[in-house]
C-alpha positions as CSV (number, residue, x, y, z in Angstrom):
1,X,53.5,110.8,73.6
2,X,52.2,111.1,70.0
3,X,51.1,114.5,68.8
4,X,49.2,115.3,65.6
5,X,48.4,118.7,64.1
6,X,44.8,119.3,63.2
7,X,44.7,123.0,62.2
8,X,45.4,126.4,63.7
9,X,45.6,125.7,67.4
10,X,44.1,122.2,67.1
11,X,46.1,119.1,68.2
12,X,45.4,115.5,69.1
13,X,47.7,114.0,71.8
14,X,47.9,110.3,72.6
15,X,49.5,109.7,76.0
16,X,49.5,105.9,76.7
17,X,45.8,105.0,76.5
18,X,44.5,108.6,76.9
19,X,43.5,110.9,74.1
20,X,43.5,114.7,74.5
21,X,42.1,117.0,71.8
22,X,42.6,120.7,72.0
23,X,40.8,123.4,70.0
24,X,39.6,121.3,67.1
25,X,37.7,123.7,64.9
26,X,38.7,122.0,61.6
27,X,40.4,118.7,60.9
28,X,41.1,118.5,57.2
29,X,43.1,115.2,57.5
30,X,40.3,113.5,59.5
31,X,42.9,112.7,62.2
32,X,40.4,112.6,65.1
33,X,37.7,110.8,63.2
34,X,40.1,108.0,62.2
35,X,41.5,107.7,65.8
36,X,38.1,107.6,67.4
37,X,36.9,104.9,65.0
38,X,39.8,102.6,66.1
39,X,38.4,102.6,69.6
40,X,41.9,101.9,70.7
41,X,42.0,104.1,73.8
42,X,40.5,104.2,77.3
43,X,39.8,107.9,77.8
44,X,39.0,110.8,75.5
45,X,39.0,114.5,76.7
46,X,38.1,117.3,74.4
47,X,39.3,120.8,75.4
48,X,38.1,124.2,74.0
49,X,40.0,127.2,75.2
50,X,37.5,129.8,74.0
51,X,34.5,130.4,71.7
52,X,36.3,132.0,68.7
53,X,35.4,130.1,65.5
54,X,39.0,129.1,64.8
55,X,39.2,127.2,68.1
56,X,35.7,125.8,68.6
57,X,34.1,123.5,66.0
58,X,30.7,122.0,66.7
59,X,31.6,118.8,64.8
60,X,33.3,117.6,68.0
61,X,29.7,116.8,69.2
62,X,30.0,113.7,66.9
63,X,32.4,112.1,69.4
64,X,30.0,112.5,72.4
65,X,29.4,108.8,72.8
66,X,33.1,108.1,73.3
67,X,34.1,111.3,75.1
68,X,35.0,111.0,78.7
69,X,34.6,114.7,79.3
70,X,34.2,117.9,77.4
71,X,36.3,120.6,79.2
72,X,35.3,124.0,78.0
73,X,36.3,127.6,78.8
74,X,33.5,129.3,80.8
75,X,32.9,131.8,78.0
76,X,31.3,129.0,75.9
77,X,28.4,129.1,78.3
78,X,27.2,132.2,76.5
79,X,27.1,130.6,73.0
80,X,24.2,128.9,71.3
81,X,26.5,126.2,70.0
82,X,27.1,124.7,73.4
83,X,23.4,123.6,73.6
84,X,24.0,120.7,71.1
85,X,26.4,119.0,73.5
86,X,25.4,116.6,76.3
87,X,25.1,119.0,79.2
88,X,25.9,116.4,81.9
89,X,29.3,115.7,80.3
90,X,30.6,119.3,80.2
91,X,32.9,120.9,82.6
92,X,33.0,124.7,82.3
93,X,36.2,126.2,83.7
94,X,36.8,129.8,84.7
95,X,40.4,131.2,84.9
96,X,42.5,130.0,87.9
97,X,40.4,127.0,88.7
98,X,41.1,123.2,88.9
99,X,39.3,120.1,87.9
100,X,40.3,116.4,88.1
101,X,39.1,112.9,87.8
102,X,40.9,109.6,88.2
103,X,42.9,110.0,85.1
104,X,43.8,113.7,84.6
105,X,44.2,117.0,86.5
106,X,43.5,120.3,84.8
107,X,44.5,123.9,85.9
108,X,43.4,127.0,84.0
109,X,45.1,130.3,83.6
110,X,43.8,133.6,82.1
111,X,44.1,134.6,78.4
112,X,45.1,137.9,77.0
113,X,42.2,137.6,74.5
114,X,39.2,135.5,75.4
115,X,38.8,132.3,77.5
116,X,41.5,130.4,79.3
117,X,44.7,128.4,78.8
118,X,45.1,124.9,80.1
119,X,47.7,123.0,82.0
120,X,47.0,119.2,82.0
121,X,48.7,116.5,84.0
122,X,47.9,112.9,82.8
123,X,48.0,109.7,84.8
124,X,51.5,109.0,83.4
125,X,52.8,112.2,85.1
126,X,53.2,114.1,81.8
127,X,52.2,117.8,81.8
128,X,50.9,119.6,78.8
129,X,50.3,123.3,78.5
130,X,48.0,124.7,75.8
131,X,48.0,128.5,75.7
132,X,44.7,129.0,73.7
133,X,44.9,132.7,72.7
134,X,47.2,133.7,75.6
135,X,50.0,135.7,73.8
136,X,51.7,139.0,73.6
137,X,49.5,140.5,70.9
138,X,51.7,143.3,69.6
139,X,50.1,144.3,66.3
140,X,52.2,146.4,63.9
141,X,50.4,149.5,63.0
142,X,48.3,149.6,66.2
143,X,48.4,152.5,68.6
144,X,51.2,152.8,71.1
145,X,48.6,152.8,73.8
146,X,47.0,149.6,72.7
147,X,50.4,147.9,72.3
148,X,51.5,149.1,75.8
149,X,48.3,147.6,77.2
150,X,48.9,144.3,75.4
151,X,52.4,144.1,76.9
152,X,51.1,144.8,80.4
153,X,48.3,142.2,80.1
154,X,50.8,139.6,78.9
155,X,53.5,140.2,81.5
156,X,50.9,140.3,84.3
157,X,49.6,136.9,83.4
158,X,53.1,135.5,82.7
159,X,54.1,136.3,86.3
160,X,51.6,133.5,87.4
161,X,53.4,131.1,85.2
162,X,57.0,131.7,86.3
163,X,58.6,128.3,86.9
164,X,55.8,126.3,85.4
165,X,56.9,122.8,84.4
166,X,55.5,121.1,81.3
167,X,56.8,118.4,79.1
168,X,55.3,120.1,76.1
169,X,53.8,123.6,75.5
170,X,51.6,124.7,72.6
171,X,52.0,128.5,72.1
172,X,50.9,131.0,69.4
173,X,53.6,132.2,67.0
174,X,51.1,134.1,64.8
175,X,52.6,135.2,61.4
176,X,50.1,138.1,61.3
177,X,52.2,139.8,64.0
178,X,55.1,140.2,61.6
179,X,58.4,141.0,63.3
180,X,56.6,140.6,66.7
181,X,55.3,137.1,66.1
182,X,57.7,135.3,68.4
183,X,57.8,137.9,71.2
184,X,55.3,136.1,73.4
185,X,56.8,132.7,72.9
186,X,60.3,134.0,73.6
187,X,59.2,135.5,77.0
188,X,57.1,132.4,77.9
189,X,60.1,130.1,77.3
190,X,62.4,132.3,79.3
191,X,60.1,132.3,82.3
192,X,58.9,128.7,82.4
193,X,60.5,125.2,82.5
194,X,59.0,123.7,79.5
195,X,60.8,120.9,77.7
196,X,59.3,121.1,74.2
197,X,57.8,124.0,72.3
198,X,55.1,123.6,69.6
199,X,54.2,126.7,67.6
200,X,50.5,127.2,66.7
201,X,48.0,129.7,65.3
202,X,50.0,129.9,62.0
203,X,47.5,128.9,59.3
204,X,48.8,129.9,55.8
205,X,52.2,130.9,57.1
206,X,55.5,129.2,56.3
207,X,57.3,126.9,58.8
208,X,58.7,129.0,61.7
209,X,62.2,128.7,62.9
210,X,63.2,130.5,66.2
211,X,65.5,133.5,65.7
212,X,69.1,133.3,66.7
213,X,68.6,134.8,70.1
214,X,65.2,133.3,70.8
215,X,66.4,131.1,73.7
216,X,68.6,133.8,75.3
217,X,70.6,132.4,78.2
218,X,68.6,129.2,78.6
219,X,69.4,125.9,76.9
220,X,67.7,125.6,73.5
221,X,64.6,123.5,73.4
222,X,63.3,121.2,70.6
223,X,60.8,123.1,68.6
224,X,58.1,122.0,66.2
225,X,56.1,124.3,63.9
226,X,53.7,122.1,61.9
227,X,52.3,123.5,58.6
228,X,50.1,120.7,57.2
229,X,47.1,119.0,58.9
230,X,48.0,115.5,59.8
231,X,51.7,116.1,60.5
232,X,52.8,114.3,63.7
233,X,55.7,113.8,66.0
234,X,56.5,111.5,68.9
235,X,58.0,112.9,72.1
236,X,60.0,110.2,74.0
237,X,60.1,110.0,77.8
């Protein structure tokens, strides 16, 4: 499975002959454009977790002729931008719903901000989790009431994910949160059975390394925190 960083929470995944694109709002290295032009794939799915500008770029309309399916969070229905996409090739997903075709299966979870997070299983049996903006958004300087609410929202949703299995998980480790930036990822890793963690939502912040106690009692996982658009890794079977 080859994974390439686009920007912010945007990634291109190649799993055998299937391409999965998540939250492509900008692609400075032209990763997607170059890949699509090769025509060296059988299926292309484009996911958008929510309508925030840094997750949803309308340039993905350019790939409509080769896109097997656009899979969008339901909140995009209320945007004007969605009107430029081929309506018969869009699946709008609410939280806690499922969709599948002959090649992939998709489950959604709620977010602690807007939209949904995605769990995708491909025809090879690999499972990919993309959190969107699901995170423990503990902002330094915010009121105690707001941060307590953020904690409750996060932990309530995380209960639905306990024991989740995924070969790779994309999760926010947002530098704007300062000393709290890895709180959500730390809890997520502790409660799920993911095999590889990829940090996202880190534009203009240095490469992240997990703190010494990040993994707690569980076995440490491989971690990737890309910084530059176009960086890529390969995850072996």
